[in-house]
BAFI-3210 file (N, C-alpha, C; in Angstrom, 3 decimals, decimal comma, padded with zeros to 6 digits):
// residues 321
n [1|2|3|4|5|6|7|8|9|10|11|12|13|14|15|16|17|18|19|20|21|22|23|24|25|26|27|28|29|30|31|32|33|34|35|36|37|38|39|40|41|42|43|44|45|46|47|48|49|50|51|52|53|54|55|56|57|58|59|60|61|62|63|64|65|66|67|68|69|70|71|72|73|74|75|76|77|78|79|80|81|82|83|84|85|86|87|88|89|90|91|92|93|94|95|96|97|98|99|100|101|102|103|104|105|106|107|108|109|110|111|112|113|114|115|116|117|118|119|120|121|122|123|124|125|126|127|128|129|130|131|132|133|134|135|136|137|138|139|140|141|142|143|144|145|146|147|148|149|150|151|152|153|154|155|156|157|158|159|160|161|162|163|164|165|166|167|168|169|170|171|172|173|174|175|176|177|178|179|180|181|182|183|184|185|186|187|188|189|190|191|192|193|194|195|196|197|198|199|200|201|202|203|204|205|206|207|208|209|210|211|212|213|214|215|216|217|218|219|220|221|222|223|224|225|226|227|228|229|230|231|232|233|234|235|236|237|238|239|240|241|242|243|244|245|246|247|248|249|250|251|252|253|254|255|256|257|258|259|260|261|262|263|264|265|266|267|268|269|270|271|272|273|274|275|276|277|278|279|280|281|282|283|284|285|286|287|288|289|290|291|292|293|294|295|296|297|298|299|300|301|302|303|304|305|306|307|308|309|310|311|312|313|314|315|316|317|318|319|320|321]
n.u [000,909|001,986|003,899|001,671|000,689|002,926|003,589|001,174|001,591|003,859|004,037|002,870|004,757|006,773|006,191|005,804|008,306|009,475|007,964|008,387|010,794|013,841|016,179|018,130|018,498|019,905|021,850|023,357|024,441|026,670|026,508|027,456|026,255|023,241|020,950|018,914|016,255|014,573|012,093|011,491|012,036|012,106|012,823|013,212|012,257|010,959|011,775|013,980|012,746|011,434|013,087|015,054|013,266|012,901|015,444|016,115|013,960|014,984|017,430|016,379|015,237|017,125|018,947|016,914|016,968|019,348|021,625|022,990|025,710|026,602|025,605|024,762|026,112|024,699|022,936|021,470|019,354|019,023|016,372|015,325|013,900|016,252|016,058|015,439|016,298|018,796|020,963|019,741|018,464|020,834|022,640|020,713|020,835|020,552|022,749|023,849|022,791|022,186|023,141|024,879|024,846|023,417|022,982|020,383|019,879|016,787|014,306|012,080|010,348|012,444|015,403|017,455|019,442|022,017|021,459|019,794|020,784|019,212|017,917|015,657|012,761|011,297|008,275|006,890|004,048|004,491|004,244|002,012|002,833|002,760|004,728|004,286|001,780|-001,287|-001,564|-003,740|-005,111|-004,688|-005,383|-008,147|-009,718|-010,061|-011,929|-011,063|-010,280|-009,517|-011,295|-011,285|-010,430|-008,096|-007,592|-008,637|-010,891|-013,211|-014,094|-015,286|-015,547|-013,858|-011,550|-010,758|-009,957|-007,969|-006,126|-005,926|-004,609|-002,428|-001,282|-001,162|000,592|003,220|003,472|003,901|006,194|007,747|007,242|008,602|011,270|011,838|011,901|014,458|016,036|015,739|016,660|016,288|013,742|013,670|011,966|009,268|007,543|004,778|002,853|000,692|-003,307|-006,815|-009,575|-011,348|-014,151|-014,940|-015,877|-013,892|-014,512|-015,549|-013,495|-011,474|-008,703|-009,500|-011,249|-009,692|-007,977|-009,586|-010,859|-008,616|-008,232|-010,709|-009,510|-007,514|-008,870|-008,492|-007,617|-005,510|-003,768|-002,816|-002,650|-000,366|-001,019|-002,266|-004,593|-004,319|-006,466|-006,889|-007,760|-006,790|-003,949|-003,500|-003,876|-001,912|000,298|-000,224|000,111|002,758|004,196|006,243|006,529|005,371|002,147|002,438|000,967|-002,078|-003,827|-006,433|-005,594|-006,488|-005,069|-005,576|-007,111|-010,027|-011,658|-010,616|-009,748|-006,893|-006,286|-006,980|-004,976|-002,938|-003,274|-003,085|-000,443|000,483|-000,159|001,199|003,525|004,076|003,352|004,112|006,388|005,726|003,662|004,484|006,557|005,016|003,390|004,850|006,718|005,489|002,992|002,504|001,757|-000,719|-002,341|-002,623|-003,593|-006,555|-007,148|-006,883|-008,427|-010,993|-012,152|-014,270|-016,056|-014,025|-013,579|-016,336|-016,145|-014,529|-015,211|-017,693|-016,328|-015,056|-014,081|-013,840|-011,113|-008,211|-005,683|-003,784|-001,982|000,670|002,559|005,273|006,979|009,868|010,068]
n.v [-001,457|001,102|001,384|001,857|004,057|005,847|005,573|006,754|009,252|009,794|010,906|013,509|014,541|014,601|016,646|018,805|019,126|019,627|021,969|023,872|023,364|025,530|025,538|026,965|029,129|027,450|026,322|029,110|029,716|028,218|025,821|022,417|020,137|018,240|018,140|015,751|014,720|011,944|011,830|009,803|007,023|004,441|001,099|000,547|-001,500|000,788|003,642|003,853|003,405|005,983|007,834|007,284|008,108|010,619|011,785|011,093|012,956|015,473|015,163|015,187|017,751|019,557|018,608|019,434|022,279|023,220|022,230|020,023|019,432|020,367|018,758|018,091|016,495|013,943|013,909|011,938|012,053|009,727|009,285|008,400|007,486|006,686|003,839|002,966|000,344|000,723|-000,781|-002,590|-001,310|000,278|-002,273|-002,829|-001,174|000,152|-000,966|000,351|002,927|006,789|008,450|009,698|008,271|008,739|008,221|009,834|009,632|010,325|012,426|013,882|015,952|017,660|019,398|018,549|018,660|020,780|024,632|025,523|023,421|021,556|020,862|019,306|018,040|015,086|013,166|010,357|008,773|009,090|011,356|011,521|010,601|011,410|012,899|012,305|010,401|012,284|013,336|013,387|011,408|008,908|009,363|008,627|010,047|012,346|014,136|013,344|010,415|007,791|005,030|001,904|002,157|002,700|004,585|007,854|007,720|006,858|007,863|010,042|013,573|015,183|013,568|013,070|016,165|016,343|014,875|016,338|018,860|017,716|017,116|019,532|021,012|019,419|019,436|022,160|022,665|020,797|022,212|024,632|023,790|022,519|024,824|026,266|024,437|023,939|025,181|028,542|028,587|025,965|022,601|020,759|017,778|016,158|013,907|011,515|011,999|013,308|013,907|017,273|017,871|015,319|013,314|011,545|009,151|008,130|007,860|005,921|005,252|005,748|003,792|001,660|001,655|001,599|-000,918|-002,355|-001,592|-003,089|-005,443|-005,454|-004,042|-002,590|-000,262|001,395|001,986|003,859|004,811|006,758|008,617|010,721|012,210|014,586|017,329|019,211|021,584|022,091|021,619|023,818|025,879|025,554|026,182|028,769|029,978|029,717|031,081|030,605|028,850|028,613|027,240|024,991|023,216|021,151|018,631|016,146|012,426|009,129|006,349|003,518|000,491|-000,985|-002,840|-006,032|-009,391|-009,331|-006,604|-006,484|-008,356|-006,655|-004,392|-005,399|-005,959|-003,364|-001,706|-003,311|-003,072|-000,356|-000,096|-001,959|-001,706|000,052|-001,005|-003,582|-002,636|-001,672|-003,882|-006,086|-008,563|-010,984|-010,841|-009,926|-011,422|-012,847|-010,852|-009,420|-011,336|-011,561|-009,770|-011,452|-013,442|-012,538|-011,817|-010,836|-009,398|-007,071|-006,345|-005,232|-003,404|-001,694|-000,820|000,296|002,938|003,860|006,545|009,420|009,989|009,216|010,043|012,734|015,088|016,975|020,032|022,234|025,239|026,659|030,051]
n.w [-000,181|000,647|-001,506|-003,338|-002,852|-003,213|-005,926|-006,948|-006,786|-008,361|-011,350|-010,748|-008,840|-010,507|-012,497|-010,883|-010,158|-012,743|-013,283|-011,236|-010,052|-009,663|-011,573|-012,712|-010,911|-009,015|-010,456|-011,271|-008,505|-008,205|-006,887|-006,341|-005,703|-005,344|-002,756|-001,386|001,269|002,663|005,131|007,493|006,294|006,879|006,211|003,906|000,669|-000,798|-000,063|-001,540|-004,344|-004,494|-004,154|-006,598|-008,504|-008,068|-008,213|-010,827|-011,926|-011,585|-012,979|-015,611|-015,643|-015,525|-017,972|-019,898|-019,490|-020,473|-019,244|-019,063|-018,963|-016,700|-014,545|-011,334|-008,313|-006,553|-003,515|-000,908|002,143|004,502|006,727|010,101|013,098|015,757|016,393|014,255|011,806|010,261|009,445|007,807|006,121|004,499|004,009|001,604|-000,387|-003,477|-005,947|-008,328|-007,639|-008,125|-006,461|-003,385|-000,322|003,106|006,495|008,769|011,636|013,872|015,422|013,257|013,969|015,172|014,495|012,191|010,371|009,129|008,504|005,718|004,039|002,334|-000,450|-001,646|-000,086|000,969|002,186|003,052|004,158|006,711|007,885|009,098|012,175|015,340|017,809|020,295|022,453|023,082|026,489|028,209|027,205|028,435|031,123|033,447|034,749|032,899|030,279|027,957|028,238|026,463|026,763|025,810|022,935|020,644|019,066|017,424|015,782|016,181|018,435|021,323|021,131|022,572|022,766|019,838|019,712|021,237|019,972|017,627|018,363|019,662|016,885|015,917|017,349|017,098|013,917|013,575|014,680|013,065|010,683|011,266|011,921|009,297|007,487|008,188|007,305|004,262|001,439|000,022|-002,519|-002,429|-002,506|-001,037|-000,512|000,753|002,188|004,206|004,354|005,204|003,135|003,104|005,607|005,855|008,251|010,785|011,458|009,426|007,336|005,433|006,435|009,125|009,620|009,285|011,585|013,533|013,166|013,875|016,489|017,676|017,671|019,934|021,977|024,402|027,252|027,693|025,602|023,068|019,454|018,101|016,015|013,647|010,814|008,908|007,402|004,134|004,771|007,526|007,238|005,459|007,162|009,375|007,787|006,763|009,204|009,742|007,523|005,885|003,598|000,242|-001,051|-003,317|-004,774|-003,669|-002,996|-003,122|-003,497|-004,656|-004,428|-004,158|-005,173|-005,238|-002,568|-001,876|-001,518|-001,643|-000,989|001,696|002,799|002,079|003,524|006,317|006,284|005,583|007,982|009,951|009,035|009,908|012,154|014,010|015,693|017,428|018,773|019,731|021,629|023,625|024,426|024,091|021,653|021,231|020,770|018,432|016,007|016,767|016,616|014,127|012,774|012,701|010,389|007,899|008,617|009,175|006,776|005,093|006,719|007,070|004,256|003,937|005,717|004,517|002,224|002,660|003,838|001,823|-000,544|-002,383|-002,549|-000,567|000,417|000,987|-001,050|-000,989|-002,185|-001,152|-001,403|-000,459|000,566]
ca.u [-000,047|002,958|004,242|000,768|000,512|004,140|003,302|000,153|001,785|005,089|003,782|002,766|006,075|007,684|005,426|006,221|009,945|009,463|007,234|008,754|012,229|014,326|017,513|018,716|019,024|020,784|023,374|024,045|024,962|027,832|026,435|027,443|025,538|021,543|020,354|017,450|016,063|013,405|012,060|010,715|012,611|011,741|013,843|013,159|012,295|009,996|012,268|014,912|012,116|011,319|014,678|015,712|012,228|013,155|016,728|015,693|013,131|015,744|018,112|015,617|015,166|018,792|019,052|016,236|017,498|020,900|022,859|023,335|027,224|027,001|024,861|025,076|026,020|023,108|023,296|020,357|019,811|017,707|015,957|014,089|014,061|017,483|015,784|015,072|016,962|019,724|021,959|019,119|018,401|022,002|022,685|019,852|020,756|020,782|024,405|023,843|022,222|022,815|023,275|025,688|023,776|023,635|021,859|020,140|018,928|016,595|012,750|011,941|009,979|013,348|016,312|018,178|020,634|022,272|020,650|019,890|021,441|018,502|016,966|014,294|012,207|010,199|008,041|005,606|003,536|005,178|004,005|000,850|003,236|002,874|005,837|003,984|000,232|-001,706|-001,299|-005,167|-006,085|-004,976|-006,365|-009,384|-010,400|-010,340|-013,136|-010,642|-009,773|-010,172|-011,426|-011,703|-010,196|-006,661|-007,443|-009,559|-011,928|-014,932|-014,217|-015,752|-015,140|-012,483|-010,380|-010,136|-009,464|-006,617|-005,072|-005,826|-004,077|-001,002|-000,512|-000,600|001,854|003,885|003,622|004,329|007,757|008,211|007,467|009,892|012,766|012,135|011,955|015,853|017,038|015,828|017,015|015,149|013,265|013,537|010,735|008,924|006,574|004,279|001,450|-000,966|-004,347|-007,819|-010,353|-012,252|-015,552|-015,189|-015,723|-012,554|-015,120|-015,946|-012,390|-010,843|-007,803|-010,026|-011,727|-008,743|-007,531|-010,864|-010,703|-007,137|-008,684|-011,436|-008,661|-006,795|-009,390|-007,423|-007,762|-003,844|-002,749|-003,419|-001,617|000,357|-000,759|-003,224|-004,430|-005,151|-007,292|-006,211|-007,902|-005,843|-002,617|-003,510|-003,846|-000,740|001,269|-000,379|000,573|004,260|004,433|007,753|006,250|003,982|001,445|002,466|-000,239|-002,538|-004,896|-006,535|-005,649|-006,814|-004,079|-005,734|-008,260|-011,487|-011,374|-011,049|-008,890|-005,459|-006,553|-007,097|-003,750|-002,006|-003,856|-002,497|001,001|000,719|-000,299|002,167|005,016|004,136|002,883|004,664|007,441|005,100|002,775|005,572|007,384|003,832|002,590|005,640|006,696|004,566|001,320|002,302|001,090|-002,164|-003,017|-002,847|-004,079|-007,681|-007,232|-007,115|-009,367|-012,477|-012,047|-015,762|-016,244|-013,136|-014,092|-017,702|-016,100|-013,539|-016,329|-018,677|-015,709|-014,150|-014,655|-013,295|-009,896|-008,243|-004,503|-003,329|-000,733|001,004|003,908|005,375|008,090|010,631|010,140]
ca.v [000,268|002,454|001,454|002,271|005,579|006,762|005,459|007,494|010,782|010,018|012,130|014,778|014,746|014,897|017,779|019,683|019,732|020,277|023,486|024,780|023,595|026,655|024,999|028,228|029,663|026,687|026,396|030,328|029,305|027,303|024,816|021,357|018,841|018,628|017,283|015,262|014,083|011,439|012,116|008,523|006,507|002,833|000,329|000,208|-000,589|001,938|004,861|003,607|003,766|007,523|008,637|007,182|008,934|012,406|012,079|011,122|013,965|016,553|015,098|015,572|019,171|019,838|018,672|020,367|023,712|023,006|022,023|018,635|018,871|020,621|017,678|018,136|014,939|014,010|013,207|011,513|011,765|008,919|009,955|007,894|007,277|006,234|002,799|002,428|-000,819|001,365|-001,848|-003,567|-000,233|000,187|-003,395|-003,053|000,091|-000,418|-000,856|001,643|004,325|007,805|009,205|008,890|007,831|009,147|008,243|010,937|009,151|011,277|012,664|015,031|017,158|018,625|019,821|017,179|019,127|022,462|025,618|025,565|022,171|020,532|021,265|018,823|017,109|014,111|012,260|009,577|007,865|009,356|012,884|011,552|009,987|012,276|013,068|011,360|010,370|013,208|012,805|013,298|010,027|007,707|009,807|008,141|011,399|013,256|013,755|012,593|009,278|006,897|003,649|000,569|002,456|003,012|005,749|008,634|007,810|006,792|008,443|011,204|014,745|015,265|012,770|013,819|017,209|016,143|014,550|017,381|019,937|017,535|017,128|021,277|021,290|018,642|020,020|023,544|022,316|020,095|022,967|025,452|022,927|022,417|026,111|026,395|023,299|023,856|026,451|029,345|027,681|024,415|022,117|019,948|016,727|015,358|013,012|011,787|012,967|013,008|014,969|018,115|017,684|013,864|012,979|010,611|007,819|008,058|007,781|004,786|005,404|005,622|002,543|000,343|001,887|001,321|-002,335|-002,433|-001,404|-004,108|-006,799|-005,058|-003,701|-002,004|001,136|001,844|002,145|004,821|004,956|008,122|009,104|011,648|012,123|015,966|017,497|020,066|022,748|022,000|021,675|025,354|026,869|025,644|026,563|030,061|030,516|029,380|031,904|030,382|028,253|028,727|025,938|025,045|022,023|020,350|017,679|014,673|011,487|007,790|005,479|002,135|-000,266|-001,283|-003,994|-007,543|-010,358|-008,845|-005,391|-007,105|-008,562|-005,461|-003,458|-005,964|-005,576|-002,033|-001,407|-003,995|-002,403|001,076|000,089|-002,929|-001,353|000,921|-002,082|-004,504|-001,834|-001,748|-005,184|-007,307|-008,871|-012,211|-010,923|-009,312|-012,350|-013,243|-009,306|-009,142|-012,697|-011,587|-009,125|-012,082|-014,357|-012,017|-011,131|-010,602|-008,329|-006,320|-005,972|-004,559|-002,349|-000,762|-000,681|001,413|003,903|004,125|007,547|009,800|009,996|009,064|010,423|014,287|015,198|018,562|020,365|023,401|025,767|027,659|031,403]
ca.w [-000,115|000,806|-002,638|-004,253|-002,421|-003,815|-007,437|-007,488|-006,876|-009,141|-012,151|-010,084|-008,427|-011,936|-012,876|-010,052|-010,371|-014,172|-013,116|-009,811|-009,410|-010,466|-011,821|-013,167|-009,667|-008,168|-011,164|-010,822|-007,106|-008,352|-005,968|-007,211|-004,960|-004,952|-001,542|-000,864|002,377|002,924|006,266|007,565|005,341|007,136|006,015|002,074|-000,506|-001,104|-000,060|-002,873|-005,480|-004,374|-004,373|-007,683|-009,465|-007,619|-009,011|-012,313|-012,482|-011,298|-013,868|-016,694|-015,639|-016,006|-019,091|-020,671|-019,309|-020,955|-017,864|-018,777|-018,841|-015,245|-013,780|-009,788|-007,675|-005,521|-001,909|-000,270|003,236|005,024|007,890|010,856|014,432|015,862|016,554|012,778|011,183|009,317|008,895|006,845|004,823|003,909|003,088|000,565|-001,128|-004,724|-006,235|-009,375|-007,326|-008,770|-005,260|-002,143|000,659|004,257|007,335|009,684|012,845|014,988|014,968|012,056|014,760|015,620|013,963|011,614|009,604|009,101|007,755|004,103|003,542|001,858|-001,919|-001,607|001,216|000,839|003,265|002,616|005,313|008,075|008,349|010,147|013,426|016,539|018,928|021,801|022,378|024,308|028,108|028,824|026,893|029,460|032,539|033,714|035,144|031,810|029,613|026,837|028,339|025,495|027,116|024,834|021,770|020,511|017,796|017,771|014,723|016,671|019,684|021,693|020,390|023,350|022,153|018,678|019,903|021,824|018,601|016,895|019,172|019,557|015,753|015,271|017,860|016,088|012,813|013,678|014,776|011,801|009,599|011,440|011,320|007,583|007,040|008,438|006,525|003,439|000,581|-000,567|-003,417|-002,211|-002,485|-000,174|-000,901|001,817|002,365|003,717|004,907|004,508|002,383|004,003|005,641|005,999|009,888|011,026|011,545|007,961|006,423|005,056|007,461|010,374|009,487|009,330|012,707|014,239|012,922|014,874|017,823|017,990|017,910|020,946|023,322|025,763|027,688|028,208|024,666|021,703|018,391|018,066|014,361|013,302|009,528|008,669|006,278|003,502|005,544|008,552|006,709|005,044|008,513|009,833|006,935|006,625|010,334|009,560|006,625|005,237|002,537|-000,496|-001,281|-005,101|-005,108|-002,318|-003,586|-002,424|-004,129|-004,612|-004,792|-003,876|-006,002|-004,549|-001,519|-002,051|-000,772|-001,663|-000,267|002,922|002,935|002,084|004,851|007,331|006,133|005,746|009,414|010,680|008,826|010,310|013,674|014,883|016,669|018,710|019,448|020,678|022,376|024,600|024,380|023,765|020,636|021,285|020,489|016,969|014,976|016,965|016,640|013,050|012,263|012,397|009,113|007,026|008,844|009,105|005,556|004,617|007,515|006,679|003,181|004,129|006,388|003,684|001,152|003,550|003,950|000,393|-001,155|-003,612|-002,241|000,943|000,553|000,990|-001,884|-000,783|-002,599|-000,806|-001,853|000,711|000,136]
c.u [000,888|003,514|002,891|000,555|001,718|003,584|002,217|000,212|003,221|004,923|003,645|004,051|006,964|007,161|005,757|007,724|010,045|009,038|007,905|009,925|013,099|015,995|018,466|019,476|019,938|022,014|024,246|024,731|026,179|027,722|026,262|026,890|023,992|021,362|019,312|017,198|014,856|013,661|011,155|010,986|012,155|013,225|013,952|012,109|012,183|010,892|013,421|013,995|011,924|012,359|015,268|014,653|012,775|014,506|016,509|014,961|013,972|016,800|017,577|015,547|016,158|018,953|018,136|016,229|018,678|021,845|023,363|024,943|027,809|026,207|025,256|025,020|024,914|023,594|021,750|020,417|018,388|017,713|015,070|014,686|015,341|017,467|015,527|016,322|017,828|020,645|021,152|018,650|019,759|022,347|021,940|020,081|021,324|022,018|024,584|022,911|022,790|022,843|024,432|024,657|024,183|022,657|021,955|019,311|018,230|014,789|012,643|010,847|011,012|014,254|016,930|019,474|020,841|021,532|020,900|020,777|020,649|017,872|015,722|014,035|010,991|009,646|006,511|004,972|004,176|004,935|002,932|001,356|003,197|004,222|005,721|002,192|-000,116|-002,003|-002,810|-005,889|-006,123|-005,176|-007,509|-010,274|-010,829|-011,399|-012,289|-009,735|-010,550|-010,204|-011,788|-011,066|-008,679|-006,379|-008,762|-010,836|-013,267|-015,196|-014,691|-014,834|-013,463|-011,366|-009,853|-009,557|-007,909|-005,547|-004,918|-004,847|-002,588|-000,440|-000,256|000,688|003,178|004,522|004,042|006,144|008,447|008,292|008,705|011,109|012,986|012,321|013,515|016,435|016,833|016,376|016,073|014,749|013,053|012,372|010,537|007,571|006,029|002,978|001,531|-001,941|-005,708|-008,539|-010,979|-013,520|-015,978|-014,945|-014,515|-013,302|-015,321|-014,870|-012,090|-009,744|-008,350|-010,546|-010,952|-008,089|-008,506|-010,965|-009,738|-007,448|-009,863|-010,599|-007,977|-007,724|-008,912|-007,959|-006,654|-003,224|-003,449|-002,328|-001,450|000,337|-002,239|-003,098|-005,097|-005,557|-006,470|-006,364|-006,702|-004,512|-002,191|-003,407|-002,646|000,424|000,991|000,203|001,969|004,955|005,999|007,584|004,937|003,524|001,359|001,262|-000,670|-003,672|-004,929|-006,600|-005,964|-006,139|-004,443|-006,621|-009,049|-011,215|-011,676|-010,001|-007,437|-005,260|-006,257|-005,699|-002,785|-002,320|-003,384|-001,210|001,526|000,652|000,957|003,439|005,094|003,988|003,594|005,707|006,718|004,242|003,429|006,222|006,267|003,313|003,644|005,862|005,748|003,267|001,006|001,296|-000,306|-002,817|-003,365|-003,361|-005,744|-007,843|-007,430|-008,097|-010,930|-012,195|-013,115|-015,942|-015,208|-013,246|-015,256|-017,157|-015,161|-014,559|-017,139|-017,716|-014,982|-014,710|-013,669|-011,673|-009,687|-006,458|-004,099|-002,061|-000,357|002,507|003,955|006,910|008,842|010,486|011,012]
c.v [001,122|002,849|002,160|003,636|006,448|006,966|006,535|009,051|010,884|011,155|013,265|015,417|015,359|016,154|018,964|020,134|020,184|021,900|024,546|024,693|024,797|026,154|026,025|028,792|028,678|026,671|027,727|030,593|028,772|026,342|023,562|019,901|019,408|017,558|017,085|014,570|013,258|011,259|010,657|007,337|004,743|002,156|000,019|-001,053|000,507|003,363|004,632|004,308|005,429|008,158|008,448|007,999|010,400|012,669|011,920|012,336|015,379|016,542|015,636|016,921|019,939|019,732|019,387|021,622|024,092|022,971|020,644|018,531|019,158|020,227|017,844|016,705|015,251|013,072|013,257|011,318|011,019|009,214|008,635|007,749|006,406|004,639|001,894|001,245|-000,045|000,481|-002,461|-002,366|-000,171|-000,756|-003,852|-001,912|-000,407|-000,143|000,335|002,602|005,620|008,716|008,713|009,312|008,243|008,731|009,455|010,380|010,400|011,654|013,704|015,965|018,135|018,659|018,602|017,494|020,425|023,445|025,556|024,660|021,235|021,306|020,653|017,874|016,295|013,245|011,585|008,577|007,729|010,308|012,803|010,845|011,523|012,165|012,051|011,401|011,411|012,595|012,411|011,836|009,015|008,235|009,584|009,350|012,746|012,998|013,378|011,149|008,399|005,510|002,938|001,062|002,653|003,665|006,735|008,856|007,985|007,208|009,939|012,702|015,074|014,641|013,263|015,407|017,233|015,935|015,860|018,505|019,546|017,573|018,720|021,584|020,860|019,351|021,510|023,625|021,819|021,381|024,103|024,779|022,732|023,798|026,508|025,292|023,260|025,469|027,450|028,654|026,336|023,596|021,000|019,134|015,993|014,773|012,053|012,554|012,464|014,034|016,017|017,453|016,355|013,819|011,593|009,415|007,407|007,717|006,591|004,398|005,164|004,352|001,525|000,412|001,360|-000,281|-002,882|-002,586|-002,561|-005,480|-006,378|-004,868|-003,432|-000,564|002,125|002,077|002,860|004,837|006,412|008,785|009,876|011,880|013,619|016,631|018,705|021,322|022,922|022,270|023,260|026,197|026,951|026,195|028,298|030,909|030,590|030,177|031,720|029,390|028,470|027,485|025,753|024,041|021,192|019,734|016,515|013,722|010,129|006,662|004,013|001,816|-000,475|-002,463|-005,072|-008,143|-009,851|-007,483|-005,682|-007,452|-007,325|-004,431|-003,968|-005,504|-004,394|-001,705|-002,133|-003,326|-000,930|000,845|-000,873|-002,683|-000,610|-000,262|-003,191|-003,880|-001,766|-002,871|-006,440|-008,052|-010,277|-012,066|-010,388|-010,363|-012,560|-011,790|-009,243|-010,121|-012,091|-010,681|-010,313|-013,103|-013,602|-010,964|-010,253|-009,245|-006,883|-005,619|-004,893|-003,334|-001,372|-000,329|000,548|002,918|004,595|005,415|008,198|009,757|010,066|009,471|011,902|014,201|016,773|018,735|021,759|023,907|026,805|029,137|032,222]
c.w [000,012|-000,634|-003,796|-004,084|-003,382|-005,029|-008,024|-007,558|-007,751|-010,007|-011,702|-009,459|-009,546|-012,325|-012,041|-010,201|-011,836|-014,141|-012,408|-009,419|-010,328|-010,227|-012,132|-011,819|-008,640|-009,000|-011,034|-009,546|-006,899|-007,253|-006,845|-006,883|-004,736|-003,852|-001,292|000,444|002,543|004,417|006,749|006,660|005,484|006,722|004,381|002,034|-001,000|-000,920|-001,265|-004,436|-005,754|-004,870|-005,849|-008,889|-008,913|-008,448|-010,616|-012,930|-012,341|-012,790|-015,176|-016,835|-016,135|-017,464|-020,078|-020,284|-020,061|-020,183|-017,871|-018,771|-017,646|-014,339|-012,336|-009,353|-006,828|-004,495|-001,386|001,028|003,962|006,208|008,780|012,197|014,566|016,178|015,086|012,367|010,002|008,794|007,782|005,692|004,161|003,264|001,865|-000,323|-002,429|-005,373|-007,452|-008,931|-007,794|-007,555|-003,988|-000,827|002,291|005,228|008,340|010,787|013,512|014,397|014,205|012,983|015,350|014,428|013,291|010,884|009,184|008,340|006,185|003,149|002,349|000,465|-002,088|-000,649|000,730|002,090|002,597|003,533|006,544|008,863|009,331|011,751|014,064|017,201|020,044|021,441|023,361|025,405|028,467|028,402|027,750|030,805|032,691|034,117|034,274|030,668|028,053|027,138|027,445|025,755|025,719|023,439|021,881|019,365|018,353|016,876|014,950|017,828|019,921|021,262|021,249|023,258|020,735|018,731|020,415|020,907|017,926|017,297|019,210|018,113|015,205|015,988|017,260|014,960|012,642|014,124|013,877|010,613|009,812|011,264|009,808|007,021|007,203|007,605|004,959|002,584|000,257|-002,168|-003,360|-002,145|-001,416|-000,557|000,263|001,601|003,707|004,631|004,848|004,130|003,310|004,181|005,997|007,449|009,788|011,149|010,088|006,895|006,445|006,267|009,029|010,767|009,835|010,817|013,874|014,358|013,742|016,231|018,367|018,182|018,939|022,186|024,293|026,149|027,985|026,778|023,496|020,782|018,309|016,577|014,278|011,641|009,398|007,606|005,747|004,338|006,713|008,301|006,380|006,269|008,950|009,007|006,823|008,062|010,253|008,537|005,837|003,753|001,788|-000,926|-002,813|-005,447|-003,778|-002,971|-002,975|-003,612|-004,160|-005,008|-004,698|-004,851|-004,727|-003,716|-002,183|-001,382|-000,599|-000,842|001,172|003,531|003,188|003,143|006,259|007,379|006,016|007,277|010,181|010,325|009,508|011,830|014,772|015,747|017,994|019,435|020,055|021,623|023,826|025,144|024,855|022,304|020,286|020,552|018,922|015,984|015,377|016,770|015,383|012,126|011,655|010,800|008,086|007,470|009,021|007,651|004,791|005,474|007,407|005,296|003,172|004,950|005,340|002,662|001,645|003,548|002,682|-000,169|-002,252|-003,624|-000,886|001,191|000,190|000,097|-001,359|-001,325|-001,877|-001,327|-000,623|-000,099|001,092]
res [x|x|x|x|x|x|x|x|x|x|x|x|x|x|x|x|x|x|x|x|x|x|x|x|x|x|x|x|x|x|x|x|x|x|x|x|x|x|x|x|x|x|x|x|x|x|x|x|x|x|x|x|x|x|x|x|x|x|x|x|x|x|x|x|x|x|x|x|x|x|x|x|x|x|x|x|x|x|x|x|x|x|x|x|x|x|x|x|x|x|x|x|x|x|x|x|x|x|x|x|x|x|x|x|x|x|x|x|x|x|x|x|x|x|x|x|x|x|x|x|x|x|x|x|x|x|x|x|x|x|x|x|x|x|x|x|x|x|x|x|x|x|x|x|x|x|x|x|x|x|x|x|x|x|x|x|x|x|x|x|x|x|x|x|x|x|x|x|x|x|x|x|x|x|x|x|x|x|x|x|x|x|x|x|x|x|x|x|x|x|x|x|x|x|x|x|x|x|x|x|x|x|x|x|x|x|x|x|x|x|x|x|x|x|x|x|x|x|x|x|x|x|x|x|x|x|x|x|x|x|x|x|x|x|x|x|x|x|x|x|x|x|x|x|x|x|x|x|x|x|x|x|x|x|x|x|x|x|x|x|x|x|x|x|x|x|x|x|x|x|x|x|x|x|x|x|x|x|x|x|x|x|x|x|x|x|x|x|x|x|x|x|x|x|x|x|x|x|x|x|x|x|x|x|x|x|x|x|x|x|x|x|x|x|x|x|x|x|x|x|x]
***
């Protein structure tokens, strides 16, 4: 599913690089290295596909502008938490890659690199991650106590508001940090999210996390993820004032639900959430937890179909101003 999401926006990223990347300005600065960061890269191979696509598009842009003989060298910064398996990531690097590879461990909610060191920032299926679960969700005396759930999708308004507030804090910090690290004119591509006006409980992502919550049924665990709408992201960006919104739209990256998509959803969730869940409950429950996604195929497909809408992935392109 992560690959499908990235593939769905490949042509859009190519278009943005063609239309918005100011190669002449980069060339005139005598800078001979084009630096790209993948924030939340995980262990591959999807990050390698995305980085190859971006470098290919930049090379074509240089060639189309008459700078083929002055093609820059490329450097890619692969970022994720320090607990990420960077050994696996770098052991599987494509041998014919057109870039130099660097690991940057750490949370993207803080600074990662020096000022004005990046030309292009990419983040796919990581932006929804929060720095922490809102504390009030675990307080039995709070109106936001999320009893019996692991997510906010079908929870009371107080729970959803706690997640919304935490997301705003985290992404304000994220944007402030990227504004320092990106060069003026640098581009940033971000996803995912949900459409405007759709209740969290009606979104595809909300349904998937609700289904996971039914498999857990606990009071002491919440997934630190939040999916923002275009309206929410626009408000945060307007407050930041360091980026122009070059493109923002909802895309539909997935096929209709069937048996294969059920397995894909289980793998998608496990890839992103296994570390968080096993840290809280222990690794021994993981297989048992994700098994219902395949065993309850009809129920899961019915849930997916009921929440399938015109789009469920938010694609954003920003330019540093």
